C-alpha positions as CSV (number, residue, x, y, z in Angstrom):
1,M,-144.8,-92.8,-122.2
2,L,-141.9,-94.9,-123.9
3,E,-139.7,-96.7,-121.5
4,P,-136.0,-97.2,-122.3
5,I,-135.2,-100.8,-123.0
6,I,-131.9,-101.8,-122.2
7,I,-129.9,-105.4,-122.9
8,E,-126.8,-106.3,-121.7
9,A,-124.4,-108.0,-124.3
10,T,-123.7,-112.0,-124.2
11,S,-121.3,-113.5,-126.1
12,D,-123.4,-114.0,-128.9
13,T,-126.0,-110.6,-128.7
14,P,-124.9,-107.5,-128.8
15,R,-125.3,-104.6,-126.0
16,V,-128.5,-102.3,-127.1
17,E,-129.6,-99.4,-125.7
18,L,-132.7,-97.4,-126.7
19,D,-134.0,-94.6,-124.6
20,K,-135.6,-91.8,-126.2
21,D,-135.5,-89.1,-123.0
22,R,-131.4,-89.3,-123.6
23,G,-131.6,-89.3,-127.2
24,V,-129.9,-92.7,-127.0
25,F,-130.1,-95.1,-130.1
26,R,-127.1,-97.7,-129.5
27,F,-126.1,-101.3,-131.0
28,E,-122.6,-102.4,-129.1
29,G,-120.9,-105.8,-129.8
30,K,-121.8,-108.9,-131.6
31,S,-124.8,-109.5,-132.9
32,L,-125.4,-113.9,-133.9
33,P,-128.3,-115.1,-131.7
34,E,-129.9,-117.7,-132.4
35,D,-133.1,-116.9,-132.7
36,V,-133.0,-113.8,-134.1
37,I,-136.8,-112.7,-134.2
38,K,-137.2,-113.4,-130.6
39,F,-133.8,-111.6,-129.7
40,F,-134.8,-108.2,-132.1
41,S,-138.7,-108.3,-131.6
42,P,-139.1,-106.3,-128.4
43,V,-136.4,-103.9,-130.3
44,Q,-138.5,-103.7,-133.2
45,N,-142.0,-103.3,-131.4
46,W,-139.4,-100.4,-129.4
47,F,-139.7,-98.5,-133.0
48,V,-142.8,-98.5,-134.1
49,Q,-143.6,-96.7,-130.9
50,Y,-141.0,-94.4,-131.5
51,Y,-141.8,-93.7,-134.8
52,S,-145.8,-92.6,-134.0
53,D,-143.9,-89.7,-131.8
54,P,-140.1,-89.8,-132.2
55,N,-137.8,-86.1,-131.5
56,P,-136.6,-84.1,-133.8
57,D,-133.4,-85.6,-134.2
58,T,-132.7,-88.8,-134.1
59,D,-129.1,-90.2,-134.4
60,I,-129.0,-94.2,-134.5
61,E,-125.2,-95.6,-134.1
62,F,-124.2,-98.9,-134.3
63,N,-120.6,-100.0,-133.5
64,L,-120.5,-104.3,-133.7
65,D,-117.9,-106.3,-134.2
66,Y,-119.7,-109.0,-136.2
67,F,-122.9,-109.9,-137.2
68,N,-124.7,-112.6,-139.2
69,S,-127.2,-112.3,-142.2
70,S,-130.2,-112.3,-140.0
71,T,-129.0,-109.8,-137.9
72,A,-128.4,-107.7,-141.3
73,R,-131.6,-108.3,-142.3
74,I,-133.3,-106.8,-138.8
75,I,-130.7,-103.6,-139.5
76,V,-132.1,-103.0,-143.1
77,K,-135.8,-103.1,-141.8
78,I,-134.8,-100.7,-139.0
79,L,-133.1,-98.7,-141.6
80,I,-135.9,-98.4,-143.9
81,A,-138.3,-97.6,-141.2
82,S,-136.3,-94.8,-140.0
83,E,-135.8,-93.5,-144.3
84,E,-139.7,-93.5,-144.1
85,L,-139.4,-90.7,-141.1
86,H,-136.5,-88.4,-142.2
87,G,-137.5,-85.4,-142.8
88,K,-141.1,-85.8,-142.2
89,T,-141.1,-86.1,-138.2
90,T,-137.5,-86.3,-137.7
91,N,-134.0,-85.7,-138.6
92,M,-132.4,-89.1,-138.9
93,H,-129.1,-89.9,-138.6
94,V,-126.8,-93.0,-138.6
95,T,-123.5,-93.8,-136.9
96,W,-120.9,-96.7,-138.3
97,Y,-118.6,-97.8,-136.1
98,Y,-115.7,-99.8,-137.2
99,R,-112.6,-100.7,-136.1
100,E,-109.3,-99.8,-136.8
101,N,-108.5,-101.8,-140.1
102,D,-111.5,-104.3,-139.8
103,E,-112.2,-104.0,-143.6
104,V,-115.5,-106.1,-143.3
105,M,-117.4,-104.0,-141.0
106,R,-116.4,-100.7,-142.5
107,D,-117.5,-103.1,-145.9
108,R,-120.8,-103.8,-144.2
109,G,-121.4,-100.2,-143.2
110,I,-120.6,-99.0,-147.0
111,E,-123.3,-102.1,-147.9
112,L,-125.7,-101.0,-145.4
113,K,-126.0,-97.3,-146.2
114,S,-126.3,-97.8,-150.1
115,V,-129.5,-99.6,-149.2
116,V,-130.9,-95.8,-147.4
117,N,-131.3,-92.4,-148.2
118,I,-130.8,-90.6,-145.0
119,P,-127.5,-89.1,-144.0
120,F,-125.0,-91.7,-142.7
121,D,-121.9,-91.5,-141.7
122,I,-119.0,-93.9,-141.5
123,V,-116.4,-93.8,-138.7
124,E,-113.2,-96.0,-138.2
125,S,-113.3,-96.1,-134.1
126,R,-110.1,-96.9,-132.1
């Protein structure tokens, strides 16, 4: 059984909630960890395990206020792995939230959407 991961946000790291049973796959807040590999390693390992037996539908939500280039590389890795499974063992969907008038985060979502071929919504939150 795949145990949920919940990592509470700090001033430099996002809140991460990954719960297969509840169907929750969420990243929120700022992401500029000092050691991105150390922070995201458990997250990436969790996804590797999840992808071996995914839910029929998987919706990953990103509601980030800011993220650095190291975090961007991790997000791309997660999205590419998701793309490989889309339509084969699970229906993948990504929702990218950005705050009203935050064109930078909206544009980062557009850039990420262009990298993968999976359903990807960019949604203005309030």
